[in-house]
N, C-alpha and C positions, 0 to 999 in steps of 0.2 A: 591287508589292513593291519595297521600297527595296533598294538595293545596299549590302552591308556595307562599312563605311569601313575602310581598312587601318590596322592598329596601327602606331603609330610606334615607333622604337627606345626611346625613354624610356618609353612606355607598356608596351612589352613587358617591359622590366626591372622595372617596378613590378608587373606581373602575376606574373613569375617570383619576385620577392622575397616577394610576399604568399603564393604557393604554398609557398615554402620555409618561411616562418614558420608556415604552417598545418601542415606536415608535422612541424616541430620541436615544435609544441604537442602533436600527436597522439602523438609519440614520447616526450614527457616523462614520462608515467606509467611506461612501460617502463624508462626510465633511473632513475627513483626506486626502482622494484621492485628493480633490480639493485644499487642502492646500499645497500639494506637487506634482504639475503636472509633467509629463514626458516632458523634454525639448529637442526638436529635432534640432540639429544643423548641417548645411550643411557645408562641407568642400571639397577642392580638393587637390590632393597630391603635394603640394609645401612646401618648408621649412618654409615659413613665418607663417604656421599654428602651429608651434612648442609649444607656450604657451597652446593652446588648447589641443594638443596631451598630453602634460606633465600633464595637470590638470586632464585629463580623466585617464590616466595610474596611477597617483599617488594618486587617490582617493580624490582629493580636493573637487570635486562636492559632492561625497558621504558623506564626512565629514560635509558638509554644509546642509545635508538632502535632497539632490536633486538627481533626476535620469535623467541623460543626455544621449541621444542616438546620436552618431555621425553618420551622413549620408554622405557617399562618393558620389561625383559627378564628371563627367568627365571634367567640366569647371565651371568657375564662373558664366556664364550665366544660367546654370542649377540650381545653388544654389539660385540665384535671383528668378528664376521662381518657385521654390519650395516654397519660402516665399510668393510669389504672390498668389499661389493656396492654401496656407494654410497647406501645407504639411511639412513645416519646420517653426521653431520658430526664426531662426536667422542664422547667418554666423559666421564662425571662420576667424581669421586673414588669409590673403592671398586671400580672395575673393575680386575680382576687384571692387574698389570703383565706378568706371564709370558704371559698370554692375548694381550695387546697385541703382545708380541714375536713370538708365532707369526704374527701378522698381518704383522708387519714382514718376517719371513722369507719368507712367501708373496708379499708385494709390497713390495719394498724402497722405503723412503721414504714408507711409508703414513701416518704420523702424527708429530706432535711433542707430547711431554709438557710441560705447563706447570706442573703441580702434582701432588705425591704426597701420600699420607697415611701417613707413617711411623708405625709402632706398635711397642710393646714392652711390658715389664712395667708400665710406668707409664701409657702411652697405649694402652689395650687395644682390640684389634679381634679378634684370633684367640685361640682357647681350645679346650680339650677339656672336654666336660661329661659328666656321668653322672647317673643317676637319683639322687634325694635320698637314698634309703636303700641305695644301692649299697655293697657292701663294698670296692670298689676305692678305694685311698687314694693311689695313685701311678701314674705313667705306666707304669712297668715292670710293674705288675700287669694291664696289658692284654694281656699275652702270650697268644697263642691265643684272644683274644676277638673278638667281632663288633664292628666299629667302622664308623660311617657317616661319610662325608666330604661336604662341600659339593661342589656340581657343578663339573665343568670340570677340565682337565688340571692347572691350577696347584694347586687344592685337593687333588686326588688325589695328585699327586706329593709335595707337602708333607707330607701326612698320613702316607704310607707311609714317607717318609724319617725323619720325627720319631719314629714308633713304633720303627723299627729303631734309631735313635740313642739312645733312651730305654731300650732293652733289651726292648721289647715285640715280640720276633720272633714270627712265625707268626700275627699278628693278621689276620683276614679283613676286608679293607677293601671297602666297597661305596659307591657313589655315591647321594647322596639330597638332594633340594632342601633348603635350610636351614630353610624354612617347616615342614618335616615332622620336624625333629629332635627336638623336645621330645616330640611324640606318639609317635615311634618308641621313645624311651626309657621312656616311661610304659607303653606296651604291651609292654615287654620284647622288642622285635624286635631290638635291638642293645644292647650293653653300654656303648658310649660314642659320642660324636660329636665329630668335629673340625668346629668351626663358627665363625661370625662374629657379632659383636654386631649387632643387639640380642638374638640368640637366647638367649644365656646369661642375660641380665637377665630376659627373659620367663619362662623356666623357674624362675628363682630367686624372682621375684616371685609366681608362682602356687603356689609350694611344691612343685613337682614334680621339679626338677632342681637341681644344683649344680655349680659350676665346679671341675674337677679340677686344672686348671693354665692360666693365662693368659699371654699374651706368649710362646707356645711357639716361634714361628718365630725370634724374636730369639736365644732360648736354644739351640735345637737345630740350627738352619740357620746362624746368624751367629756363634754361639759366645759371645754376650754378652746376658744378659736386657735390658740397657739399650741395646742397638744398635738403630739405626733400621732397621726392616724396611719398605722402600718397596714394599709388596705391592700397593698400588692406585694408580691415577693418573688424573688428568683430562687429557684431550688433545683436539686438533683435528687433523682429517686435513690433510696437507700440501697437498692439492688445494684445500681450502677456504681455507687460509691464503693460498695463491698467488693465488686468484681474488678473495678478499676481504680483503686485508691490514688495511685500516682497521676493518672489522667484526670481525676476529679480535682486534685490539688492544683494541677496545671491549668485546668479550665477555670477555676475560681480565681487563681492569680491573674489570668488573662482578662477575665471579666472585670476584675478590680481595676485593671488599667482603663477600661471603658468608663468606670465610675470616676476615676481620677481625671480623665479628660473632661468630663461634664463638670466637675467640680472646679477645675482650674482654668479651663478653656471652653466655657459654655457657648460661646459664639461659634467656635469651630465645631463643637460637637452637635449643635442644632442642625447642621446640614445633613446629618445622617438620619433625620426623619423621613427624608425623601425615599420613596419606595417601600416604606414600612407603614406610614400613616397617611392621612388624607391631606397632609400639609406639606408644601415644598416652596422653593424659591424665597421670595422676600418675606413671606408669611412665617418662615421658620424663626425669624427674629422676634416675633410677637408672642410666641407660645410661652406661657409660664412654665417653669421646670420644677419637677418634684425633687425632694431631697433623697438621699441614699444613705443606708446604714448597714454596714458589713457586720457579719456575726461577731466579730471581736470588738465591736464598737458599742454593743448594747449596755446600757446602764440599768439598774433595777427599775428606775421610773419608766424607761422605754418598755420593758417587759411587762410592767404594771398596766400601762395604757393599751398595750397589745392585748393583754388578757382581758381587760374591760371590753375591748371591741369583740373578742370571741364570746365573752359571757352573754353579750346581747343575743347571740344566736341560740344559746342554750335556753335563755329566758323565753324566746319566741317559739321554742319548740322545733327549730330548724336543725339543731344538733341534738341527736338523741341522747347525748351524754356530754359532760364537760370535757373540753379539750384544753389540755395543759400546754400553753405556748412554750414553756422552758424546754419541754421534751422534744420539741420540733426544730430547735435551733442547731445548726451544723457546729461541731466543736473542733474541727480540724483534724 
């Protein structure tokens, strides 16, 4: 048996260098994986989520080198809870801003809003609907009636407050998933529903319901039918932004491409409601679209209306403390 030759200092250095290179090569896939994390975004099936739906379908996120996983939830409250628990990295437009604020109270610094979907009498999202042949002609005539509201604390609080301010005192308000609103009216289970698009369009197009009044939050909560109601928001968790600042910037830029598509080519964008909402085919051309406002487009008046909306929930005791809108906006 031959005796092993001792390794010289130079040889030892070459061995160590080769080993280090091998370890680096093995670690490279992990580094790449960290550079492009999967981004889990919660949404619920309302028309306001259109920019997100379009960005997913058109591959805007993929073109930015991102893997985005849409997570469908029954309501905005579930979207927020998923963010709180770490099961989601953000929300799409259409997610209730007040629901997000409750998450902020529970865990300060939870998220940053980078886009809202302001709606009003022109850019319609919110509305009260009744059966097509209902004798009810005004909001005040819902006094003492049975009214269903979309799910979650934001919808329920808004519905009750708007009915009160419209003179419809004594209305019995119950919570009901928006996908069941049209059927509940047709069956005579309720007299009216506070709902979100595309529900009103679905009922109108199939000849079973009609819109009693649209843009109701701007009118009854903000005091001006044309005021921007920032009722829904797209966001990313602060934890995700901190850990993945470059991915967050790329995600927001790709999302902004979806917004630009809705703004400039709305007819093309509408097709992307299919698979995400209850509306598809020829019906997509009938759905009213919300407006969209990116974080760098806010004016002082927009922040003031947004704050007025939040202050309602403080006044009603839903928020245990005042939530300052300005501190929740993404700053780039």
